N, C-alpha and C positions, 0 to 999 in steps of 0.2 A: 628531245629527251635523251638521245644517245650520249650527249655530252654532260649528263648529270648523273651523279652517284648519290644514293641515299644510304646513310649510315644509321642503323638502329643500335642504341646502346642499352644494355640490360644486364641484370644479374637475376636470372630467373630462379636460381636456388641460392639465396644469400646465406652466409654463415653467421654464427652468433657474434654480436658486437663485443668489443673489448669492455665497453661500459654496459653492464647488464640492464641498465635502465633504457638503453637505446633499442627500439623495436624497428628492425629493418623492413618488415612487411607483415601485413595481416592476412595475406593470401597464401594459399598453398602453391607448390610448384606447378601442379596441374592447372590451377586457375591462372597463374601468371603466363603459362604457355598459351592458353586460350586467348588471353588478353593481348599477348604479343602477336599471335596469329591475326587478330583483328587489326593490329597496327599494320601488318604487311598487306592485308586485304585493302585497307583504306588507301595505301600508297599505290597498289596495283590498279585500283579503280580510277586513279588520277593519271595513269599512264606511265608511272615510274617503273623502270625495268631493272636497272643496275642497283640492286638492293643488297646491302651487307648487314649481317647481324653480328655485332661484337658483344660477346657475353662473358662475364667473369664468374661463372658458376663452378668452374673447375673441369678438368679432363674427364672425371668420372661421369659427367652428364653429356659427354659428346655424342654418343650414339643416340640417346633419347632426343636431343635437340636437333641433330641432323635429320632424324626421322620426322620430327614435328615441322621442320621448315625445309622441305625438299626443293623448293623453287628458288631459293636465294643462297647467297654465299655466307656460310656460317663460319665464324672464327671464334674458337673457345680459348679462354685464358684462365689462369689460376693465380691471379695477383692477390696480394694482401688486400683485405677489405677493410678500409678505414671507417671509423664511425662517421666522419665527414664524407658523405656520399659523393660530394663534388670532387674530392681528391681521388677517390677510387675511380670515378668515371673519367676523369682527365687522364690518369695513367692508362686506363683501358683504351681510350680513343687514340692516345699518342702511340700506343703499341700497334693497334689495329690499322691505323690510317696508312701504314707502310704498304699495305696490300692494294690500296686504291690508286688508280691511274693518276699521273701527275697533272694531266690537262683537263680534268673534269671538274665541273662545279659540284660542290658538296652540300647536300642537305642533311642535317643531323636531326634526329627525332628520338626522344626517349621511349623505350619500349613500354607497352601497355597503353599508350595514348594513340588516338586516331586523329587524322588530319582530313579536313573537308575540302580544302582547295590547295592548288599548287602555290608554292612559295616562289614568287617572281621578283627579280630585281636586275637592274642593268649592271652586268659585271665589268662593263667598260668604265663606268663612273664610280662604282662602289666595290669595296672589298668584302663586305658582309651585309647581311640583312637580318635584323633582329628586332624584337619588341623590347622597348626600354620603359621602365616604370619610374616615375618620380614620387618620392615619399617626403612630404613636408616634415620639417623638424623645427617647429617654432615659426615665428613670423618671417624671418629673413634667411632661414637655412633649409636645405633639402638635400636628400641623397637620392641616388639613382641605382637601380638594379636591372640587370638584363634577364629576360626570360630565357632560360637555357634548356627548356624541354624541346624546343624546336627553333632552328635558325639555319642560315645558309652562308657559305663562304665561297669566294670567287674561285679558289683553286686549292690544291693540296699544300703548296708551299706556304701560303698565307695562313692556312688553318694550322699547320704545324707550328708556325711561329707564335700564333695565338695560344695554343695549348701549352707550349713550353713556358711562355711568359705567364700563363695562368698559374702554373705550379710555383714558379718563382714568386709571384705576388702573394699567394696564399701562405707560403712559408716565410717570406720576408716580413709580412704584416705582423707576425707574432713577436718580432724583435723591435717594433716601433712603439713609441709612446704617443698614444692618441687620446688618452683620457686618464682619469684617476686610477682605474683598474689596471691598465697596462703600466702606469708609473709604479704602482705598488708591486706588480709582478717583477718589474725590472730591478727595483731596489731589493726585493726578497732574493732574487737570483744572484745579486752581487754580494750580499752580506750573509744570507742564510740559504745557500743553494740546496741544502737537503730538504728545506721546507717548501721548495718550489714544486707545486703539483701540476703546473701547466704542461700539457702534452705538446711538445714541440714536434713530435712525430706526426701528430694528428691535430693540427691547428684548427681553430673554429671558424675562421673567416669563410663566409659562404661563397660559392662559385658565382652566384648571381652578382654579388657586390664586387668581387675581384674582376669579373669580366669587364665591367664598365671602366675600371682603372686601367686594365690592359689595353682596351681600345684606345683610350686617350694616350697612354704611354707609347704605344706603337704608332700612333698617328693613323689608325685605320679609318677608311672612309665608310661611315655607317649609313645604311639606308634604314630609316626607322619605320618599322611595320606598325600599322594601326591595329591590325588584328591578324592572327595566324590561322584561325579556324581549327584550333586544337581542342580536343576534349578527352576526358578520361577521369579515373579515380586516383586520388593521391596515395592510396594504400595505407592511410592512417586509421586509427580506431573510430574517428568520427565519419569515415567514409566520404571525405570531402570531394565534391565534384569540381574538377578543374576545367575551366574554359579560358582559352587565350585567343 
């Protein structure tokens, strides 16, 4: 366990979205603190000791969060909060990971979720361990997405390369033509740039889909997990229960 670091990513006090129709959370700050404390407790029950909390709530919440999480390493950030939560989280992780030792295996878990079993994989044979879902699209086509609420990486250097490539993929995807919608956007941008309402600052590609592309592009050796033992509430209005 000494050679393993756990990173919890969270935004316990989210700010209002640019798009007013986007709801960041249905829980109060107090409820999110309690849920994230349960995340920490689930990790401690499994014997994890080197736990970091990377949180993007802003410096004004530093005293409250350090008081709420006295037994772990709390790192507070005040980054721009994108409507695409995957972009916000990736910037957060890339900034926070600098404080993690170079030689430790890294387990990442999203705050407010609990984990019931240790995430194990052979770092001699694999670069990361994650659960990947296949989504059928017709008879002969399918797409894959990676479950990003919890996964593991062999070390800091590989994790940093993944995070950097993840941002590049999410931003580059918006300039590609992958269907009629993206073709129309490309033509609009070329001939009627003022009518182009697509947000290139806040692209819509999900981090789950981008992760699979990055794993392939970087040639990372993936250990496919059958189940993670993760559970929690999605924070949406339907109070969706997540199990992975």
